[in-house]
PDB file with SEQRES, HELIX, SHEET and CRYST1 records, atoms N, CA, C and O in Angstrom:
SEQRES   1 A   50  UNK UNK UNK UNK UNK UNK UNK UNK UNK UNK UNK UNK UNK          
SEQRES   2 A   50  UNK UNK UNK UNK UNK UNK UNK UNK UNK UNK UNK UNK UNK          
SEQRES   3 A   50  UNK UNK UNK UNK UNK UNK UNK UNK UNK UNK UNK UNK UNK          
SEQRES   4 A   50  UNK UNK UNK UNK UNK UNK UNK UNK UNK UNK UNK                  
HELIX    1 AA1 UNK A   24  UNK A   27  1                                   4    
HELIX    2 AA2 UNK A   37  UNK A   47  1                                  11    
SHEET    1 AA1 4 UNK A  19  UNK A  21  0                                        
SHEET    2 AA1 4 UNK A  12  UNK A  14 -1                                        
SHEET    3 AA1 4 UNK A   7  UNK A   9 -1                                        
SHEET    4 AA1 4 UNK A  32  UNK A  33 -1                                        
CRYST1    1.000    1.000    1.000  90.00  90.00  90.00 P 1           1          
ATOM      1  N   UNK A   1      76.583 100.769  92.169  1.00  0.00           N  
ATOM      2  CA  UNK A   1      76.596  99.569  91.400  1.00  0.00           C  
ATOM      3  C   UNK A   1      75.452  98.642  91.840  1.00  0.00           C  
ATOM      4  O   UNK A   1      74.750  98.078  91.000  1.00  0.00           O  
ATOM      5  N   UNK A   2      75.268  98.489  93.152  1.00  0.00           N  
ATOM      6  CA  UNK A   2      74.216  97.577  93.648  1.00  0.00           C  
ATOM      7  C   UNK A   2      72.817  97.992  93.217  1.00  0.00           C  
ATOM      8  O   UNK A   2      71.937  97.144  93.067  1.00  0.00           O  
ATOM      9  N   UNK A   3      72.603  99.286  93.018  1.00  0.00           N  
ATOM     10  CA  UNK A   3      71.302  99.820  92.628  1.00  0.00           C  
ATOM     11  C   UNK A   3      71.083  99.838  91.091  1.00  0.00           C  
ATOM     12  O   UNK A   3      70.032 100.268  90.616  1.00  0.00           O  
ATOM     13  N   UNK A   4      72.081  99.372  90.338  1.00  0.00           N  
ATOM     14  CA  UNK A   4      71.950  99.311  88.888  1.00  0.00           C  
ATOM     15  C   UNK A   4      72.184 100.644  88.210  1.00  0.00           C  
ATOM     16  O   UNK A   4      71.797 100.812  87.054  1.00  0.00           O  
ATOM     17  N   UNK A   5      72.813 101.612  88.897  1.00  0.00           N  
ATOM     18  CA  UNK A   5      73.034 102.850  88.302  1.00  0.00           C  
ATOM     19  C   UNK A   5      74.363 102.926  87.516  1.00  0.00           C  
ATOM     20  O   UNK A   5      74.610 103.918  86.831  1.00  0.00           O  
ATOM     21  N   UNK A   6      75.196 101.918  87.606  1.00  0.00           N  
ATOM     22  CA  UNK A   6      76.427 101.852  86.863  1.00  0.00           C  
ATOM     23  C   UNK A   6      76.341 100.611  85.972  1.00  0.00           C  
ATOM     24  O   UNK A   6      76.034  99.515  86.442  1.00  0.00           O  
ATOM     25  N   UNK A   7      76.617 100.801  84.676  1.00  0.00           N  
ATOM     26  CA  UNK A   7      76.550  99.645  83.759  1.00  0.00           C  
ATOM     27  C   UNK A   7      77.472  99.858  82.561  1.00  0.00           C  
ATOM     28  O   UNK A   7      77.934 100.963  82.277  1.00  0.00           O  
ATOM     29  N   UNK A   8      77.709  98.763  81.889  1.00  0.00           N  
ATOM     30  CA  UNK A   8      78.471  98.799  80.597  1.00  0.00           C  
ATOM     31  C   UNK A   8      77.413  98.751  79.507  1.00  0.00           C  
ATOM     32  O   UNK A   8      76.504  97.921  79.520  1.00  0.00           O  
ATOM     33  N   UNK A   9      77.564  99.665  78.571  1.00  0.00           N  
ATOM     34  CA  UNK A   9      76.533  99.710  77.487  1.00  0.00           C  
ATOM     35  C   UNK A   9      77.207 100.344  76.254  1.00  0.00           C  
ATOM     36  O   UNK A   9      77.725 101.459  76.319  1.00  0.00           O  
ATOM     37  N   UNK A  10      77.186  99.605  75.133  1.00  0.00           N  
ATOM     38  CA  UNK A  10      77.679 100.053  73.853  1.00  0.00           C  
ATOM     39  C   UNK A  10      79.124 100.584  73.940  1.00  0.00           C  
ATOM     40  O   UNK A  10      79.442 101.616  73.350  1.00  0.00           O  
ATOM     41  N   UNK A  11      79.976  99.889  74.663  1.00  0.00           N  
ATOM     42  CA  UNK A  11      81.404 100.284  74.766  1.00  0.00           C  
ATOM     43  C   UNK A  11      81.629 101.455  75.681  1.00  0.00           C  
ATOM     44  O   UNK A  11      82.668 102.109  75.593  1.00  0.00           O  
ATOM     45  N   UNK A  12      80.695 101.741  76.552  1.00  0.00           N  
ATOM     46  CA  UNK A  12      80.879 102.882  77.473  1.00  0.00           C  
ATOM     47  C   UNK A  12      80.489 102.447  78.886  1.00  0.00           C  
ATOM     48  O   UNK A  12      79.672 101.551  79.093  1.00  0.00           O  
ATOM     49  N   UNK A  13      81.114 103.126  79.840  1.00  0.00           N  
ATOM     50  CA  UNK A  13      80.759 102.936  81.282  1.00  0.00           C  
ATOM     51  C   UNK A  13      79.806 104.062  81.589  1.00  0.00           C  
ATOM     52  O   UNK A  13      80.158 105.239  81.512  1.00  0.00           O  
ATOM     53  N   UNK A  14      78.553 103.671  81.949  1.00  0.00           N  
ATOM     54  CA  UNK A  14      77.491 104.641  82.211  1.00  0.00           C  
ATOM     55  C   UNK A  14      77.304 104.780  83.715  1.00  0.00           C  
ATOM     56  O   UNK A  14      77.095 103.779  84.401  1.00  0.00           O  
ATOM     57  N   UNK A  15      77.374 105.997  84.240  1.00  0.00           N  
ATOM     58  CA  UNK A  15      77.154 106.245  85.654  1.00  0.00           C  
ATOM     59  C   UNK A  15      76.051 107.319  85.726  1.00  0.00           C  
ATOM     60  O   UNK A  15      75.704 107.917  84.708  1.00  0.00           O  
ATOM     61  N   UNK A  16      75.501 107.561  86.934  1.00  0.00           N  
ATOM     62  CA  UNK A  16      74.498 108.614  87.051  1.00  0.00           C  
ATOM     63  C   UNK A  16      74.969 109.995  86.620  1.00  0.00           C  
ATOM     64  O   UNK A  16      74.183 110.798  86.115  1.00  0.00           O  
ATOM     65  N   UNK A  17      76.270 110.271  86.823  1.00  0.00           N  
ATOM     66  CA  UNK A  17      76.781 111.609  86.552  1.00  0.00           C  
ATOM     67  C   UNK A  17      77.546 111.803  85.253  1.00  0.00           C  
ATOM     68  O   UNK A  17      77.647 112.915  84.735  1.00  0.00           O  
ATOM     69  N   UNK A  18      78.084 110.704  84.734  1.00  0.00           N  
ATOM     70  CA  UNK A  18      78.830 110.862  83.456  1.00  0.00           C  
ATOM     71  C   UNK A  18      78.918 109.543  82.691  1.00  0.00           C  
ATOM     72  O   UNK A  18      78.585 108.474  83.204  1.00  0.00           O  
ATOM     73  N   UNK A  19      79.375 109.658  81.453  1.00  0.00           N  
ATOM     74  CA  UNK A  19      79.527 108.519  80.584  1.00  0.00           C  
ATOM     75  C   UNK A  19      80.967 108.545  80.084  1.00  0.00           C  
ATOM     76  O   UNK A  19      81.438 109.539  79.530  1.00  0.00           O  
ATOM     77  N   UNK A  20      81.669 107.391  80.303  1.00  0.00           N  
ATOM     78  CA  UNK A  20      83.115 107.270  79.926  1.00  0.00           C  
ATOM     79  C   UNK A  20      83.281 106.247  78.860  1.00  0.00           C  
ATOM     80  O   UNK A  20      82.715 105.158  78.951  1.00  0.00           O  
ATOM     81  N   UNK A  21      84.045 106.566  77.844  1.00  0.00           N  
ATOM     82  CA  UNK A  21      84.348 105.515  76.809  1.00  0.00           C  
ATOM     83  C   UNK A  21      85.349 104.517  77.411  1.00  0.00           C  
ATOM     84  O   UNK A  21      86.238 104.872  78.184  1.00  0.00           O  
ATOM     85  N   UNK A  22      85.162 103.296  77.030  1.00  0.00           N  
ATOM     86  CA  UNK A  22      86.091 102.215  77.484  1.00  0.00           C  
ATOM     87  C   UNK A  22      87.240 102.086  76.515  1.00  0.00           C  
ATOM     88  O   UNK A  22      87.101 102.421  75.339  1.00  0.00           O  
ATOM     89  N   UNK A  23      88.396 101.597  76.998  1.00  0.00           N  
ATOM     90  CA  UNK A  23      89.547 101.398  76.142  1.00  0.00           C  
ATOM     91  C   UNK A  23      89.193 100.341  75.121  1.00  0.00           C  
ATOM     92  O   UNK A  23      88.274  99.563  75.381  1.00  0.00           O  
ATOM     93  N   UNK A  24      89.846 100.254  73.988  1.00  0.00           N  
ATOM     94  CA  UNK A  24      89.471  99.286  72.919  1.00  0.00           C  
ATOM     95  C   UNK A  24      89.358  97.847  73.384  1.00  0.00           C  
ATOM     96  O   UNK A  24      88.494  97.100  72.924  1.00  0.00           O  
ATOM     97  N   UNK A  25      90.266  97.452  74.330  1.00  0.00           N  
ATOM     98  CA  UNK A  25      90.213  96.068  74.799  1.00  0.00           C  
ATOM     99  C   UNK A  25      88.921  95.754  75.536  1.00  0.00           C  
ATOM    100  O   UNK A  25      88.422  94.631  75.465  1.00  0.00           O  
ATOM    101  N   UNK A  26      88.370  96.750  76.250  1.00  0.00           N  
ATOM    102  CA  UNK A  26      87.154  96.527  77.019  1.00  0.00           C  
ATOM    103  C   UNK A  26      85.914  96.923  76.272  1.00  0.00           C  
ATOM    104  O   UNK A  26      84.823  96.480  76.632  1.00  0.00           O  
ATOM    105  N   UNK A  27      86.030  97.735  75.249  1.00  0.00           N  
ATOM    106  CA  UNK A  27      84.857  98.187  74.483  1.00  0.00           C  
ATOM    107  C   UNK A  27      84.111  97.025  73.782  1.00  0.00           C  
ATOM    108  O   UNK A  27      82.931  97.125  73.448  1.00  0.00           O  
ATOM    109  N   UNK A  28      84.851  95.934  73.581  1.00  0.00           N  
ATOM    110  CA  UNK A  28      84.271  94.726  72.904  1.00  0.00           C  
ATOM    111  C   UNK A  28      83.395  93.928  73.820  1.00  0.00           C  
ATOM    112  O   UNK A  28      82.692  93.025  73.366  1.00  0.00           O  
ATOM    113  N   UNK A  29      83.416  94.243  75.153  1.00  0.00           N  
ATOM    114  CA  UNK A  29      82.588  93.481  76.092  1.00  0.00           C  
ATOM    115  C   UNK A  29      81.127  93.675  75.786  1.00  0.00           C  
ATOM    116  O   UNK A  29      80.735  94.734  75.296  1.00  0.00           O  
ATOM    117  N   UNK A  30      80.299  92.665  76.066  1.00  0.00           N  
ATOM    118  CA  UNK A  30      78.849  92.856  75.865  1.00  0.00           C  
ATOM    119  C   UNK A  30      78.275  93.766  76.922  1.00  0.00           C  
ATOM    120  O   UNK A  30      78.906  94.009  77.950  1.00  0.00           O  
ATOM    121  N   UNK A  31      77.067  94.279  76.673  1.00  0.00           N  
ATOM    122  CA  UNK A  31      76.384  95.142  77.675  1.00  0.00           C  
ATOM    123  C   UNK A  31      76.200  94.319  78.928  1.00  0.00           C  
ATOM    124  O   UNK A  31      75.850  93.141  78.866  1.00  0.00           O  
ATOM    125  N   UNK A  32      76.445  94.961  80.095  1.00  0.00           N  
ATOM    126  CA  UNK A  32      76.285  94.272  81.363  1.00  0.00           C  
ATOM    127  C   UNK A  32      75.672  95.139  82.432  1.00  0.00           C  
ATOM    128  O   UNK A  32      75.943  96.338  82.498  1.00  0.00           O  
ATOM    129  N   UNK A  33      74.842  94.539  83.278  1.00  0.00           N  
ATOM    130  CA  UNK A  33      74.398  95.164  84.490  1.00  0.00           C  
ATOM    131  C   UNK A  33      75.438  94.768  85.520  1.00  0.00           C  
ATOM    132  O   UNK A  33      75.922  93.637  85.494  1.00  0.00           O  
ATOM    133  N   UNK A  34      75.800  95.678  86.438  1.00  0.00           N  
ATOM    134  CA  UNK A  34      76.825  95.391  87.386  1.00  0.00           C  
ATOM    135  C   UNK A  34      76.281  95.262  88.823  1.00  0.00           C  
ATOM    136  O   UNK A  34      76.955  95.612  89.793  1.00  0.00           O  
ATOM    137  N   UNK A  35      75.057  94.756  88.926  1.00  0.00           N  
ATOM    138  CA  UNK A  35      74.418  94.624  90.237  1.00  0.00           C  
ATOM    139  C   UNK A  35      74.791  93.349  90.952  1.00  0.00           C  
ATOM    140  O   UNK A  35      74.507  93.246  92.145  1.00  0.00           O  
ATOM    141  N   UNK A  36      75.401  92.377  90.324  1.00  0.00           N  
ATOM    142  CA  UNK A  36      75.791  91.165  90.966  1.00  0.00           C  
ATOM    143  C   UNK A  36      76.924  91.446  91.939  1.00  0.00           C  
ATOM    144  O   UNK A  36      77.803  92.251  91.630  1.00  0.00           O  
ATOM    145  N   UNK A  37      76.932  90.788  93.144  1.00  0.00           N  
ATOM    146  CA  UNK A  37      77.963  91.040  94.159  1.00  0.00           C  
ATOM    147  C   UNK A  37      79.375  90.809  93.638  1.00  0.00           C  
ATOM    148  O   UNK A  37      80.324  91.347  94.209  1.00  0.00           O  
ATOM    149  N   UNK A  38      79.547  90.042  92.592  1.00  0.00           N  
ATOM    150  CA  UNK A  38      80.859  89.802  92.029  1.00  0.00           C  
ATOM    151  C   UNK A  38      81.552  91.130  91.646  1.00  0.00           C  
ATOM    152  O   UNK A  38      82.775  91.233  91.734  1.00  0.00           O  
ATOM    153  N   UNK A  39      80.767  92.150  91.219  1.00  0.00           N  
ATOM    154  CA  UNK A  39      81.334  93.386  90.735  1.00  0.00           C  
ATOM    155  C   UNK A  39      81.498  94.391  91.870  1.00  0.00           C  
ATOM    156  O   UNK A  39      82.438  95.184  91.817  1.00  0.00           O  
ATOM    157  N   UNK A  40      80.665  94.410  92.870  1.00  0.00           N  
ATOM    158  CA  UNK A  40      80.726  95.492  93.891  1.00  0.00           C  
ATOM    159  C   UNK A  40      81.195  95.047  95.263  1.00  0.00           C  
ATOM    160  O   UNK A  40      81.474  95.901  96.106  1.00  0.00           O  
ATOM    161  N   UNK A  41      81.296  93.759  95.527  1.00  0.00           N  
ATOM    162  CA  UNK A  41      81.629  93.276  96.887  1.00  0.00           C  
ATOM    163  C   UNK A  41      83.047  93.780  97.333  1.00  0.00           C  
ATOM    164  O   UNK A  41      83.230  94.124  98.501  1.00  0.00           O  
ATOM    165  N   UNK A  42      83.991  93.819  96.452  1.00  0.00           N  
ATOM    166  CA  UNK A  42      85.375  94.242  96.843  1.00  0.00           C  
ATOM    167  C   UNK A  42      85.334  95.660  97.361  1.00  0.00           C  
ATOM    168  O   UNK A  42      86.045  95.980  98.315  1.00  0.00           O  
ATOM    169  N   UNK A  43      84.523  96.529  96.764  1.00  0.00           N  
ATOM    170  CA  UNK A  43      84.419  97.907  97.213  1.00  0.00           C  
ATOM    171  C   UNK A  43      83.847  97.944  98.629  1.00  0.00           C  
ATOM    172  O   UNK A  43      84.270  98.764  99.444  1.00  0.00           O  
ATOM    173  N   UNK A  44      82.884  97.060  98.930  1.00  0.00           N  
ATOM    174  CA  UNK A  44      82.294  97.030 100.237  1.00  0.00           C  
ATOM    175  C   UNK A  44      83.300  96.566 101.265  1.00  0.00           C  
ATOM    176  O   UNK A  44      83.356  97.115 102.366  1.00  0.00           O  
ATOM    177  N   UNK A  45      84.083  95.583 100.934  1.00  0.00           N  
ATOM    178  CA  UNK A  45      85.095  95.067 101.874  1.00  0.00           C  
ATOM    179  C   UNK A  45      86.171  96.101 102.135  1.00  0.00           C  
ATOM    180  O   UNK A  45      86.603  96.252 103.277  1.00  0.00           O  
ATOM    181  N   UNK A  46      86.613  96.806 101.133  1.00  0.00           N  
ATOM    182  CA  UNK A  46      87.634  97.786 101.307  1.00  0.00           C  
ATOM    183  C   UNK A  46      87.098  98.983 102.133  1.00  0.00           C  
ATOM    184  O   UNK A  46      87.836  99.558 102.932  1.00  0.00           O  
ATOM    185  N   UNK A  47      85.838  99.347 101.942  1.00  0.00           N  
ATOM    186  CA  UNK A  47      85.292 100.493 102.615  1.00  0.00           C  
ATOM    187  C   UNK A  47      84.773 100.235 104.028  1.00  0.00           C  
ATOM    188  O   UNK A  47      84.401 101.172 104.734  1.00  0.00           O  
ATOM    189  N   UNK A  48      84.747  98.948 104.447  1.00  0.00           N  
ATOM    190  CA  UNK A  48      84.210  98.583 105.771  1.00  0.00           C  
ATOM    191  C   UNK A  48      85.299  98.158 106.731  1.00  0.00           C  
ATOM    192  O   UNK A  48      85.815  97.044 106.640  1.00  0.00           O  
ATOM    193  N   UNK A  49      85.669  99.088 107.701  1.00  0.00           N  
ATOM    194  CA  UNK A  49      86.661  98.668 108.642  1.00  0.00           C  
ATOM    195  C   UNK A  49      86.121  97.725 109.700  1.00  0.00           C  
ATOM    196  O   UNK A  49      84.976  97.888 110.122  1.00  0.00           O  
ATOM    197  N   UNK A  50      86.884  96.760 110.142  1.00  0.00           N  
ATOM    198  CA  UNK A  50      86.405  95.826 111.187  1.00  0.00           C  
ATOM    199  C   UNK A  50      86.834  96.315 112.537  1.00  0.00           C  
ATOM    200  O   UNK A  50      86.535  95.679 113.548  1.00  0.00           O  
TER     201      UNK A  50                                                      
END                                                                             
């Protein structure tokens, strides 16, 4: 996500390995880059043991 490889585009979740359709409620979201820490910071916190 931080490298811009995961994004929302035309009602789909685009990743380097696959493209997944979003459910109807989320398909209406505008296209988004997910590089902002708002989207990926929780994964970093969960994956980093103190």
